[in-house]
C-alpha positions in Angstrom: -119.7 1.3 27.4 -121.9 -1.8 27.5 -124.2 -1.6 24.5 -126.7 -3.9 26.2 -126.9 -1.9 29.4 -129.7 0.5 28.5 -133.5 0.9 28.4 -134.9 0.7 24.9 -136.5 4.1 24.0 -137.4 5.7 20.7 -137.5 2.5 18.6 -137.6 3.4 14.9 -140.6 1.2 14.1 -142.7 3.0 16.7 -142.2 6.3 14.9 -145.2 7.6 12.9 -144.8 7.9 9.1 -146.5 10.0 6.5 -150.1 9.2 5.7 -150.4 6.0 3.7 -146.8 4.8 4.2 -147.7 2.0 6.7 -150.4 0.8 4.3 -147.9 0.7 1.4 -145.5 -1.3 3.5 -148.3 -3.7 4.4 -149.3 -4.0 0.8 -145.7 -4.8 -0.1 -145.6 -7.5 2.5 -148.8 -9.0 1.3 -147.7 -9.0 -2.4 -144.2 -10.3 -1.9 -145.0 -13.9 -2.9 -146.6 -12.7 -6.1 -143.6 -10.6 -7.0 -145.3 -7.2 -6.8 -143.8 -5.9 -3.6 -141.3 -3.4 -5.0 -143.7 -0.9 -6.4 -145.5 -0.2 -3.1 -142.1 0.0 -1.3 -140.9 2.6 -3.8 -144.1 4.6 -3.5 -143.6 4.5 0.3 -140.0 5.7 -0.2 -141.1 8.6 -2.4 -143.6 9.6 0.2 -141.2 9.3 3.1 -137.6 9.0 2.0 -136.3 9.6 5.6 -138.5 6.9 7.1 -136.5 4.1 8.8 -139.5 1.9 8.5 -139.4 2.3 4.7 -135.6 2.0 4.4 -135.6 -1.2 6.5 -138.4 -2.7 4.5 -136.5 -1.8 1.3 -133.3 -3.3 2.7 -135.1 -6.6 3.5 -136.9 -6.8 0.2 -133.7 -6.2 -1.8 -131.7 -8.5 0.4 -134.1 -11.4 0.0 -134.3 -10.8 -3.7 -130.5 -11.1 -3.8 -130.2 -7.6 -5.0 -127.4 -6.8 -2.7 -126.3 -3.5 -4.3 -129.8 -2.1 -3.9 -130.0 -3.4 -0.3 -126.7 -1.6 0.3 -128.1 1.6 -1.1 -131.1 1.5 1.2 -128.9 0.6 4.2 -126.5 3.4 3.5 -129.4 5.8 3.3 -130.6 4.5 6.7 -127.2 5.3 8.2 -127.5 8.8 6.8 -130.8 9.2 8.5 -129.7 7.9 11.8 -126.3 9.7 12.0 -127.6 13.2 12.8 -130.0 11.8 15.5 -126.9 10.8 17.5 -124.6 13.6 16.3 -121.9 11.3 15.0 -119.3 12.3 12.4 -120.4 12.2 8.8 -117.7 9.6 8.0 -118.0 6.5 10.2 -114.2 6.2 10.0 -114.0 9.2 12.3 -116.2 7.7 14.9 -114.5 7.3 18.3 -115.3 5.8 21.6 -115.7 9.3 23.0 -118.7 9.8 20.7 -120.4 6.8 22.2 -119.6 7.9 25.8 -120.8 11.4 25.2 -124.2 10.3 23.8 -127.1 10.9 26.3 -128.5 7.6 27.7 -131.9 8.5 26.1 -130.3 8.0 22.7 -128.6 4.6 23.3 -131.3 2.9 21.2 -130.3 5.1 18.2 -126.6 4.4 18.9 -127.2 0.7 18.7 -129.3 1.2 15.6 -126.5 3.1 14.0 -123.9 0.5 14.9 -126.1 -2.4 13.7 -126.8 -0.5 10.5 -123.0 0.0 10.0 -122.6 -3.7 10.6 -125.2 -4.4 7.9 -123.3 -2.2 5.5 -120.1 -4.2 6.3 -122.0 -7.5 5.8 -123.4 -6.4 2.5 -120.0 -5.3 1.3 -118.6 -8.7 2.4 -121.3 -10.4 0.3 -120.4 -8.1 -2.6 -116.8 -9.1 -2.2 -115.7 -5.6 -1.1 -113.6 -7.2 1.5 -111.4 -4.3 2.3 -114.4 -2.1 3.1 -116.1 -4.7 5.2 -112.9 -5.4 7.1 -112.5 -1.7 7.8 -116.1 -1.5 9.1 -115.8 -4.6 11.3 -112.5 -3.4 12.7 -114.1 0.0 13.6 -117.0 -1.8 15.3 -114.7 -4.1 17.2 -112.7 -1.1 18.3 -115.9 0.7 19.6 -117.5 -2.4 21.1 -115.0 -4.2 23.3 -117.6 -6.6 24.7 -118.7 -7.5 21.1 -122.4 -6.8 21.8 -122.8 -5.9 18.1 -121.3 -9.2 17.0 -118.7 -7.8 14.6 -115.7 -9.9 15.8 -116.9 -13.1 14.1 -117.6 -11.3 10.9 -114.1 -9.6 11.0 -112.6 -13.1 11.6 -114.5 -14.4 8.6 -113.4 -11.6 6.3 -109.8 -11.9 7.3 -109.9 -15.7 6.8 -111.6 -15.2 3.4 -109.0 -12.8 2.3 -106.2 -15.1 3.4 -107.8 -18.2 1.8 -108.0 -16.5 -1.6 -104.8 -14.6 -1.4 -106.7 -11.4 -1.5 -105.0 -8.4 -3.2 -106.8 -5.1 -2.7 -108.3 -3.6 -5.8 -106.4 -0.4 -4.9 -103.0 -2.2 -5.0 
């Protein structure tokens, strides 16, 4: 399956949110430089905890604040929201090529969003030095995306090199 051969439909940022959520995200964007962006984002989250607009905004805010664990939490929540839209297994480790091939073409935008969100989780884990987790995620993405449309191969290579360079020993043994 070529993950670039599709017509974009159902983009998450086009989805309507609960009343006031868009304004809270805009307020957060306007108050970022002054350091007051988190509160409006959290208010938006409590109003719409399943909103991908809110979760992406939280991810970006926490990432740029170098609060990587918080960014990872927001990104993992986003994956939980996307997963049922595409009827993928609860555990990404169980995801197979057949799941991608059986997904209706109208949902390919959501499939790509799921895969890019999983890649973001792998990247954040890499930044947090959870190299085994990030390697597992990138290996899964490479397995599913033979043309590397998601761009996980370079990250996988980077993790493997990093583990080799530091003589990585897994925390589990």
